[in-house]
N, C-alpha and C positions, 0 to 999 in steps of 0.2 A: 635436503634437510629442512625442516620447518622452522619458522621463526619462533622464538620463545614468547612472543607477544600473542599468538593465537591460541584459542582454546583447544584445538586439535592436538597441539604438541603437549599441552599440559595434561589433557585427559588420556593421551596415548592412543587416540582413535585416528583412523585414516582421514585425510583431508577430503576425500571423495564423499564422505557422509554429509558434508556441508553444515557441520555443527555451528560454525561461526556465523554463517548466514542466518540460520534459524534463530540463534540467540539474538542477533542484532535486530531481526524483525520483531521478535516478541518484546524487546525493550522499547520499541517505538510506541508512543501513545498517540493514536490517530483519533481525530475528532471528525464527526460527520454532522453537517447541518445543511439545511435547504435555504437557498436564497431565491428571491423573486427578481427576475430580470424584466426587461422591456416587454410590454404587452402582457404582463402577468405570468410569464413562463417560469416554471420552476427549474432550478439548477441545483443538483446535489454536489456539495463541495466536501472533499475529503482532504484534510490538512494534517500536518505533523510528520510528514515523511522526512527521513534523514538519508536520502539516497542521491546518487548522481543523476544528472538529467537523463542519461540513457536508461538507467534502471527505472526511473520514474515514468518514462515514456512506455517502458515495457509493462509496468503495473497498470498504467492507464489503458493500454491496449487490451490487456487481459480483462479488465473490468468492463470496458466497452463491449467486448465480445460476449462476456457472460450475461450482461444486462441488455444486450441488443439495443444500444443507444449510441449517440455521438458524444463527443467530449473533447477536452483539451487539457494540457498541462500548463498551469500558470504558477510562476514562482516555485514554491515547494508544495503545491497542492494539485489535486486532480479535480476538474469540473466536469460533471456528467449531465447531459441534457435530461431533464425530468426529475421527478421525485422518486428516488430509489431507497429511501430510508428503511423500508420493510425488508429488503433483501441484502443490501450492501454490507451490513454488519456481519452476517453469516458468511458471505463470500470472502471478506477480508480476514475473518478468523480462520477459514479454510486455508488461506494463503499464508497464515502464520502470524498475523498482526494482532495487536491488542487494540480494541476499538472502544471508544466512548461515543455514545450517540446523544 
């Protein structure tokens, strides 16, 4: 039996649909900006995630794979090597997040 706190029980839809996860993703406001690091290297920083460390590492892994770059998880943000501002907004929207650039 489902908890009364989740959206699936209120909507009467099966939990397998993942409505709660999709809703929580769309309510997160992510911001994307580019920092310059040592030797003038660009780093794209995506911040504003409200995820566990494990889930954030999974998101970072998917982003690194789609953008063919390296990166890391720092605090509650994902740092990707290079300037990916042209593509990252679309990728994050495909993943279900709301993005501000």
